[in-house]
C-alpha positions, 0 to 999 in steps of 0.5 A: 681742151676747154669749152672754147677749143671743144666748140671750135673742134666740133664746129670748125666753120661758120663760127659766129662770135658776138662781142658786147660791152660789159655793163652796157646798156644796163649796168647789171645786164652782162649775165642776161646778155650772155644767156640771151646770146647762148639761147639765140645760137651764137657759137661764142661770146666776147665780153668787152672790158670797158676802158677809158682809152680804147684805141682800136675801137670805133665810136659805137664801142667807145660810146658803150665803154664810156657809158659802162664806166659811167654805170660803174662797171669794173672788173670786180663787178664783171666777175661778180655778174658772171659768177655761177653762170656755168650752171646756166650755159656751157657756151664759150666765154672770152674776155676782151679788153686792154692790158691796163685794167688787167694789170691794175686788177692783178694779172694772177688774180685776173686769171684766177677769177677767169677760171673761177667763173668759167672764162675760156679765153682772153684777148688783150690787143695791146699785150706784146707777144714777147712780154706774154711769152716771157711772163704769162705762158705758165699762168694762162696754162695753169688756169686753162685760159686760151690766149688769143692774139690778133693779126692785121693785113700788115702782119707778115706771114712769118709773124702770123705764124708766130702769133698763131703758135702762141694762141689757143682757141682761135686767131683773131684776124683784124680785117682793116687797119682802121677802128671797129665799126666801119663800113660793111663789106670787104674790098678786093685787098681784104679778100686777098688778105683772107685768102693769104691767111687761109693758104698758111694752113694755121694751127688755130681756126681764124675768126675775122673781126672789124667790118662784119655787120650783116649776113653778107659780110659774115658769109664772105669771111666764112668763104675763106676762113672759119668765121666772124666776130660781130661787135658794133652792129650788135651794140647798135641792135641793143640800142635799137631794142632788137633782140639777141635772137632776131639779131643772130638770126639775121646774121646767120640767115638760117645757117 
């Protein structure tokens, strides 16, 4: 078990994951943001790898990714900023991004650097399951990296089980077919989707992402599944100068 698996085993419910974009708003602020979120009480952090064509991301994350690239952020710089961070925090770290920059960096080198700096999991939404199973399973295992796959309301129960079986750490349940950063709150069909996943009794904890911007939405997903991922709302808080402590406290509401 790596840090991510241990954290989720020790705390199976009300898991709060915060996403932010590496290199935004400050070019060299990645490490500081991770440490501030750890001190604020986030359970894990997803660090976004900036990409020029982030298809699943809404305008807030797209804008932060564009700004980060303008700031000169790259995978090389991201790994450099995370170097030695394990002497300062044991909070689980997940890298989230698109396959193209990882392939350009070199998948073997990418996994080696993840292990070197202490990254625990990787989310690549456009990595096909079959391609991963054919090419990368031993590589991820060798470096003790949790591959984390996504499911959506349109994913069949059979496919959800397949993606769950291929994942380690947690399964990421996208709450909507639209992009990130949409309106907060969940409708009846989304709640039914959460209930459907819960009834499957999957091997991994399930965290819900897309559409969680406040305590009410976070509490809703925690009623049915193991926790939630907050991204666009945190980036907007960064832009407004709200501290990581105040933001996390606002989402948790004393949890």
